[in-house]
C-alpha positions in Angstrom: -20.0 2.6 19.0 -18.1 4.4 21.8 -15.4 1.7 22.0 -15.1 1.5 18.2 -14.6 5.3 17.8 -12.1 5.3 20.6 -10.0 2.8 18.9 -10.4 4.6 15.6 -8.9 7.7 17.1 -5.5 6.0 17.3 -5.4 5.4 13.5 -2.2 6.6 12.1 -2.6 6.6 8.3 -5.6 5.8 6.1 -6.4 6.5 2.6 -9.9 7.5 1.5 -11.3 7.3 -2.0 -14.3 9.5 -3.1 -16.1 10.1 -6.3 -15.9 13.8 -5.9 -12.5 15.7 -5.7 -13.6 18.6 -3.5 -14.2 16.2 -0.5 -17.4 18.1 0.4 -20.1 16.7 -1.8 -21.7 13.5 -0.8 -20.7 10.8 -3.3 -22.0 7.6 -1.6 -20.7 4.2 -2.7 -21.6 4.9 -6.4 -18.6 7.0 -7.2 -18.1 8.7 -10.6 -15.0 6.7 -11.2 -12.8 9.6 -12.3 -11.8 11.3 -9.0 -10.4 9.9 -5.8 -9.8 11.5 -2.4 -7.5 9.9 0.1 -7.1 11.3 3.6 -4.0 11.2 5.7 -3.2 12.4 9.2 0.1 13.8 7.9 0.9 16.1 5.0 2.6 14.5 2.0 5.6 16.6 3.0 8.7 17.0 0.8 8.1 14.9 -2.3 11.8 14.8 -3.2 12.3 11.0 -3.6 16.0 11.2 -3.0 15.4 12.1 0.6 13.0 10.5 3.2 10.4 13.0 4.4 7.8 12.4 1.8 4.7 10.2 1.7 5.5 6.9 0.2 2.0 6.3 -1.3 2.2 9.8 -2.9 5.7 9.3 -4.2 4.7 5.9 -5.6 2.2 7.6 -7.9 4.7 10.2 -9.2 8.0 8.5 -9.6 9.2 5.2 -11.1 12.3 2.9 -10.9 14.1 1.0 -13.6 12.5 -2.3 -12.5 9.6 -3.5 -10.5 9.3 -6.2 -7.8 6.2 -8.4 -8.4 5.0 -11.8 -7.2 6.6 -13.2 -10.3 10.0 -11.6 -9.5 11.7 -8.6 -11.0 10.0 -7.2 -14.0 10.7 -4.3 -16.5 9.5 -0.8 -15.7 11.5 2.1 -17.1 14.1 -0.4 -18.3 12.7 -2.8 -20.9 15.5 -5.3 -20.3 19.0 -5.6 -18.8 22.1 -7.7 -18.9 24.4 -8.7 -16.0 28.1 -9.3 -16.6 29.6 -12.8 -15.8 31.4 -11.3 -12.7 28.2 -9.8 -11.4 29.6 -6.3 -11.3 28.2 -4.6 -14.4 24.5 -4.1 -15.0 23.5 -2.8 -18.5 19.9 -1.4 -18.7 18.1 -0.9 -22.0 15.6 1.9 -21.4 12.1 2.4 -22.7 11.9 4.8 -25.6 9.5 7.8 -25.9 9.1 8.2 -22.1 8.9 11.7 -20.8 8.9 13.4 -17.4 5.8 15.3 -16.4 7.5 18.6 -17.6 8.2 17.2 -21.0 11.9 16.5 -20.4 12.9 13.2 -22.1 13.7 10.3 -19.9 17.0 8.8 -21.3 20.3 7.5 -20.2 21.7 11.0 -19.4 18.7 11.5 -17.0 19.4 8.2 -15.3 23.1 9.0 -14.9 22.3 12.5 -13.4 19.8 11.0 -10.9 22.0 8.1 -9.9 25.0 10.3 -9.3 22.9 12.8 -7.4 21.8 10.0 -5.0 25.4 8.7 -4.7 26.8 12.2 -3.8 24.6 11.9 -0.8 25.4 8.3 -0.1 25.8 8.6 3.6 22.1 9.4 3.8 21.3 6.1 2.1 23.5 3.8 4.2 20.5 1.6 5.1 20.4 0.4 1.5 23.6 -1.5 0.9 23.6 -0.8 -2.9 24.6 2.8 -2.1 28.0 1.4 -0.8 28.6 -0.7 -4.0 28.0 1.7 -6.9 31.3 2.8 -8.5 29.9 4.6 -11.6 26.9 5.1 -13.8 27.8 5.4 -17.5 25.9 6.5 -20.6 26.4 4.0 -23.4 23.9 5.6 -25.8 20.7 7.5 -25.6 18.7 4.6 -24.3 21.4 2.4 -22.7 23.0 2.9 -19.3 25.6 0.9 -17.4 25.8 0.6 -13.6 29.2 -0.6 -12.3 29.6 -2.1 -8.9 32.6 -2.6 -6.7 31.7 -6.2 -6.1 28.9 -8.6 -7.0 25.7 -7.7 -5.0 22.7 -10.0 -5.7 20.0 -7.7 -4.3 20.9 -4.9 -6.8 17.7 -5.2 -8.8 15.6 -5.6 -5.7 17.0 -2.4 -4.2 16.7 -0.5 -7.5 13.0 -1.4 -7.5 12.2 0.4 -4.2 10.1 3.5 -4.0 13.1 5.6 -3.1 15.9 6.6 -3.5 16.8 5.1 -6.9 13.9 6.7 -8.8 14.0 9.6 -11.3 13.3 13.3 -11.1 13.4 15.6 -14.1 16.9 17.1 -14.4 15.1 20.4 -14.8 14.2 20.2 -11.1 17.7 19.7 -9.8 19.1 22.6 -7.8 22.7 23.5 -8.8 23.0 20.0 -10.3 22.0 18.3 -7.0 18.9 16.9 -5.2 20.4 16.4 -1.7 19.4 20.0 -0.6 16.1 20.0 -2.3 14.5 20.2 -5.7 12.6 22.9 -7.5 9.7 20.7 -8.6 8.4 17.1 -8.4 8.3 15.9 -12.0 8.6 12.2 -12.4 7.5 9.7 -15.1 4.7 8.1 -13.1 1.0 7.7 -13.8 0.1 10.8 -11.8 1.7 14.3 -11.4 1.5 16.6 -8.5 -0.4 19.8 -9.5 -1.2 21.6 -6.3 -0.1 21.4 -2.7 -1.3 23.4 0.4 0.8 22.3 3.4 -1.3 20.5 6.1 -4.4 20.8 4.0 -4.3 18.8 0.7 -2.3 17.8 -2.3 -3.8 17.2 -5.8 -2.5 14.6 -8.3 -3.8 14.6 -11.8 -3.5 11.8 -14.3 -0.5 11.8 -16.6 -2.3 11.5 -20.0 1.0 10.8 -21.7 1.9 8.0 -19.4 3.9 5.4 -21.3 1.7 2.7 -19.7 -1.5 4.3 -20.8 -3.5 7.1 -19.1 -5.1 6.1 -15.8 -8.9 5.8 -15.7 -9.0 7.7 -12.4 -8.2 11.3 -13.5 -7.7 13.1 -10.2 -6.5 12.0 -6.8 -6.5 14.3 -3.8 -4.5 13.7 -0.6 -6.4 15.5 2.1 -5.1 16.0 5.6 -7.9 15.0 8.0 -8.1 14.0 11.7 -8.4 10.2 12.0 -10.9 8.4 14.1 -14.6 9.3 14.3 -14.4 12.0 11.6 -13.0 9.4 9.1 -15.5 6.7 10.1 -18.5 8.9 9.8 -17.3 10.2 6.5 -17.2 6.7 5.2 -20.6 5.8 6.7 -22.2 8.9 5.2 -20.7 8.1 1.8 -18.7 11.4 1.7 -15.7 9.1 1.1 -15.8 5.5 0.2 -12.4 3.9 0.2 -10.0 3.0 3.0 -6.4 1.8 2.6 -4.3 1.0 5.6 -0.6 1.3 5.1 0.2 -1.1 8.0 3.3 0.5 9.6 2.8 -1.3 12.9 0.5 1.2 14.5 -3.3 1.0 14.2 -5.3 1.0 11.0 -9.1 1.2 10.7 -10.7 -0.6 13.6 -11.8 -4.2 12.6 -15.2 -3.8 14.1 -15.7 -0.6 11.9 -14.6 -2.4 8.8 -16.9 -5.3 9.5 -19.8 -3.0 10.2 -19.3 -1.3 6.8 -19.0 -4.7 5.0 -22.2 -6.0 6.7 -24.0 -3.0 5.2 -23.8 -4.8 1.9 -22.3 -1.9 0.0 -18.6 -2.5 0.8 -16.0 -5.1 0.2 -13.0 -5.9 2.3 -9.9 -6.9 0.4 -6.7 -8.0 2.2 -3.2 -8.7 0.8 -1.2 -11.7 1.7 1.3 -11.3 4.5 3.4 -8.2 4.0 5.5 -8.2 7.2 6.1 -9.7 10.6 5.2 -7.8 13.8 7.7 -8.8 16.5 9.4 -8.0 19.8 13.1 -7.2 19.4 15.3 -8.3 22.2 18.6 -6.6 23.1 21.2 -9.4 23.4 24.0 -7.0 23.9 22.6 -5.5 27.2 24.8 -7.5 29.6 23.2 -5.8 32.7 19.8 -7.1 31.8 18.3 -10.6 32.0 17.4 -10.2 28.2 21.1 -10.9 27.5 20.4 -14.6 28.2 19.1 -16.8 25.5 17.0 -18.8 28.0 15.1 -15.7 29.1 14.4 -14.7 25.5 13.3 -18.2 24.7 11.0 -18.3 27.7 9.4 -15.1 26.5 8.8 -16.7 23.1 7.0 -19.7 24.7 4.9 -17.3 26.8 3.2 -15.4 24.0 -0.2 -16.8 22.9 -0.1 -15.6 19.3 -3.3 -17.4 18.3 -5.3 -15.5 21.0 -3.7 -12.2 20.1 -4.6 -12.8 16.5 -8.2 -13.6 17.3 -8.9 -11.2 20.2 -6.8 -8.1 19.3 -6.7 -8.3 15.5 -10.0 -10.2 15.0 -8.2 -12.6 12.6 -7.0 -9.9 10.3 -3.4 -10.6 11.3 -2.3 -14.2 11.5 -0.1 -15.7 14.2 3.5 -15.7 13.2 5.9 -18.4 14.2 9.1 -17.2 12.5 10.8 -14.0 11.6 9.6 -14.1 8.0 6.5 -15.6 6.6 7.0 -18.4 4.1 6.1 -16.2 1.1 9.3 -14.2 1.6 12.1 -15.3 -0.7 14.6 -17.7 0.9 12.5 -17.8 4.1 10.8 -21.2 3.7 13.2 -22.8 6.2 12.4 -25.7 8.6 12.8 -24.0 12.1 11.9 -25.3 15.5 8.4 -24.3 16.4 7.9 -22.7 19.8 4.2 -22.6 20.5 2.4 -21.2 23.5 3.6 -23.3 26.4 4.0 -21.8 29.9 5.2 -25.0 31.5 8.1 -25.2 29.0 8.9 -21.6 29.6 9.1 -22.2 33.4 11.3 -25.2 32.9 13.7 -23.2 30.7 14.0 -20.5 33.4 14.5 -23.0 36.2 17.3 -24.8 34.3 18.9 -21.4 33.7 19.0 -20.7 37.4 16.0 -18.3 37.6 14.0 -19.5 40.6 11.0 -18.5 42.7 12.0 -18.2 46.4 10.0 -17.6 49.6 6.7 -17.3 47.8 7.9 -14.4 45.7 6.0 -13.6 42.5 9.2 -12.7 40.6 12.1 -15.1 39.9 15.6 -14.2 41.0 19.1 -15.3 40.1 22.2 -14.4 42.2 20.2 -11.6 43.8 18.9 -10.1 40.6 15.2 -10.0 39.7 13.8 -11.2 36.4 12.4 -7.9 35.4 12.6 -6.0 32.1 11.1 -3.1 30.2 9.1 -3.4 27.0 8.7 -0.2 24.9 5.7 0.3 22.7 4.4 3.0 20.4 2.1 5.2 22.6 0.0 6.1 19.5 -0.8 2.4 18.9 -3.7 0.9 20.8 -3.0 -2.5 19.4 0.7 -2.4 20.6 -0.5 -1.3 24.0 -3.1 -4.2 24.1 -0.5 -6.7 23.1 2.0 -5.4 25.7 -0.6 -5.8 28.4 -1.5 -9.2 27.2 2.2 -10.3 27.2 2.8 -8.7 30.6 0.0 -10.7 32.1 1.3 -13.9 30.5 4.9 -13.4 31.7 3.7 -12.8 35.2 2.5 -16.4 35.2 6.0 -17.7 34.7 7.5 -15.4 37.3 8.8 -12.6 35.0 8.2 -9.0 35.6 7.5 -6.7 32.6 7.4 -2.9 32.9 5.5 -1.3 30.0 6.7 2.0 28.6 4.8 3.9 25.9 6.8 6.4 23.9 6.7 8.2 20.6 7.9 6.1 17.6 10.8 8.4 17.1 12.0 7.8 20.6 11.7 4.1 20.2 13.7 4.2 17.0 16.4 6.2 18.8 16.5 3.5 21.6 16.9 0.8 18.9 19.9 2.6 17.4 21.6 3.4 20.7 20.9 0.1 22.5 19.0 1.7 25.3 16.3 -1.0 25.6 15.5 -4.5 26.9 12.6 -5.2 24.6 10.7 -3.2 22.0 8.0 -3.6 19.4 9.1 -3.5 15.7 8.4 -5.2 12.4 10.3 -6.5 9.4 11.0 -4.2 6.5 8.3 -5.9 4.4 7.8 -8.1 1.4 9.6 -6.0 -1.2 12.6 -5.4 1.0 13.0 -8.8 2.6 14.8 -10.9 3.5 17.9 -8.9 2.4 17.0 -5.5 4.0 16.0 -6.8 7.4 18.9 -9.2 7.5 21.4 -6.5 6.3 20.1 -4.4 9.2 21.3 -7.1 11.7 24.8 -5.5 11.3 23.8 -1.9 11.3 24.0 0.1 14.5 21.0 2.3 13.6 18.9 -0.9 13.3 19.5 -4.3 14.8 23.2 -4.4 15.7 22.4 -4.3 19.5 19.8 -7.1 18.9 22.3 -9.5 17.4 25.8 -8.5 18.7 25.4 -10.2 22.1 24.7 -13.7 20.7 27.4 -16.4 20.8 27.5 -16.8 17.0 27.5 -13.1 16.2 30.8 -13.2 14.2 29.6 -16.2 12.2 26.2 -14.5 11.6 27.9 -11.3 10.2 30.3 -13.3 8.1 27.4 -15.3 6.5 25.5 -12.0 5.9 28.5 -10.6 4.0 28.7 -13.8 2.0 25.1 -14.0 1.0 25.0 -10.4 -0.3 27.8 -11.0 -2.8 27.0 -14.6 -3.8 26.0 -15.1 -7.4 24.9 -18.7 -6.9 21.3 -19.4 -6.0 22.0 -22.6 -4.2 24.6 -21.0 -2.1 22.3 -18.1 -1.2 19.6 -20.6 -0.1 22.1 -22.3 2.2 23.4 -19.1 3.7 20.0 -17.6 4.3 18.9 -20.9 6.0 22.0 -20.7 8.2 21.3 -17.0 9.1 17.7 -17.6 9.9 18.5 -20.7 12.1 21.1 -18.7 14.1 18.7 -15.8 15.0 15.8 -18.3 15.5 17.8 -20.4 18.0 18.9 -17.3 19.8 15.3 -15.9 20.0 16.4 -12.3 19.5 13.5 -11.6 17.1 10.3 -12.9 18.7 7.5 -13.0 16.2 3.9 -12.2 17.0 1.7 -11.7 13.9 1.9 -11.3 10.2 0.5 -7.9 9.0 -1.2 -7.2 5.7 -2.7 -4.3 3.8 -6.4 -3.9 4.1 -8.7 -2.1 1.6 -12.4 -1.3 2.4 -14.1 -0.2 -0.9 -17.5 -0.1 -2.5 -18.4 -3.3 -4.3 -18.6 -1.4 -7.5 -14.8 -0.7 -7.4 -12.8 -3.0 -9.6 -9.1 -3.5 -10.2 -8.1 -3.5 -6.5 -4.7 -5.1 -6.3 -1.5 -4.9 -4.3 2.1 -4.2 -4.9 4.9 -6.1 -3.2 5.0 -3.5 -0.5 2.9 -2.4 2.4 3.5 1.3 1.6 1.5 2.0 -1.5 -1.3 0.8 -3.9 -1.5 0.8 -7.7 -4.2 3.4 -7.9 -3.9 3.6 -11.7 -5.3 0.1 -12.0 -8.6 0.9 -10.3 -11.9 1.7 -12.0 -15.6 1.6 -11.4 -17.7 -1.0 -13.3 
């Protein structure tokens, strides 16, 4: 139990469901079915969805977009249907009628226009989402028809409109001086739940929107409670004070696998996992010319030296599968035939030898022209799984004559290194199912993301050209070809070294029904859940 609790203490974000809203009474696994409590190590923060401080699971309950990304593709949400002009530059949305914001304000074309324009007036804040650079205007055609005009065709338009933020809708009554970029006066969306109470760093209460256009949720109250992770959370689950765990899978640790299995073995709980949501990987800085990581051969040798199957089994207990490519095959356009690089230390040694990295005079570290084959790998200090993986990889690379210095830092520090190029290797992950492949691939060209990862490869110019082309292509066959070319280039250059595919895990009482997943690792459709 000591080991299990120790690992649990590194858990970054969990969601807990209880049958009693006050979080104090024991509810057991029976649940009353009308109140949920989810705990988080962080406050829900600023719920303004046009900025980025707020909790995504919380925002997903309150706000909605025009369309929704599902396994079956883009489906209607606040827009019942839409038309796309022949040139791909004009999107006309036909809105649902009789939809209201939580404050009673009607949701209509004018509300859409005000929200879209408020986001665009702060476009520099949204540069990560390329749609923000393409929107020319948002025009009201009639009360329930709105037109979005782009500067050029952009095929991911509907995908990026479906994201949890920023293109979702706040009641115009909550705008401050006609804007949202400097804050809002309230958090009234059109979603199935409305925020009714919030005490910073303590809790937030969401109550069912009884007038929700999709039907009132069966769970009537959801409380987001700020609690310390680890032993406190596990014991609360075990005692039945809370009875649901949702891991949001952001690359740090979720509930310890042994703890989940222990709960499942009790016979009262079920474990439900989504399909692959993202790829955990090591990102290599190809632009760092004073480091061995600049060489393709070195990056490829690292790839061959990682025993993904063992990492999957030993560190993740099979809850994350071994990843062989940047994207799993369930990602659109990613089912591409790429060279497989399995765990093969002899091949790794041969690649290094042929590249001039040799072992001399009984040394443990290879050298080339007087330089040692030594690099740094940065990992999230709050993630025990990243630390374990880093140590595993360090030991493996030692066997091929490569030195790896491990550096644990805060996630914000690592993100800063990624944007400035001050790294050799670091842990990261793809944007995730709802965002990919377009968001991760668009980030190949962005200095705040993966520009330093890709800019040092021999085909960088060709890569960037193809990325520009695929984003404006209106032809499905052409997009398939371009994406295949893009994925082959970065695969051959081994700049994104995959490790495992992550998923969302739910631990819940067996009596809970309606557990399902969205096409995102950041939120769950709470409104679909009910007790039998």
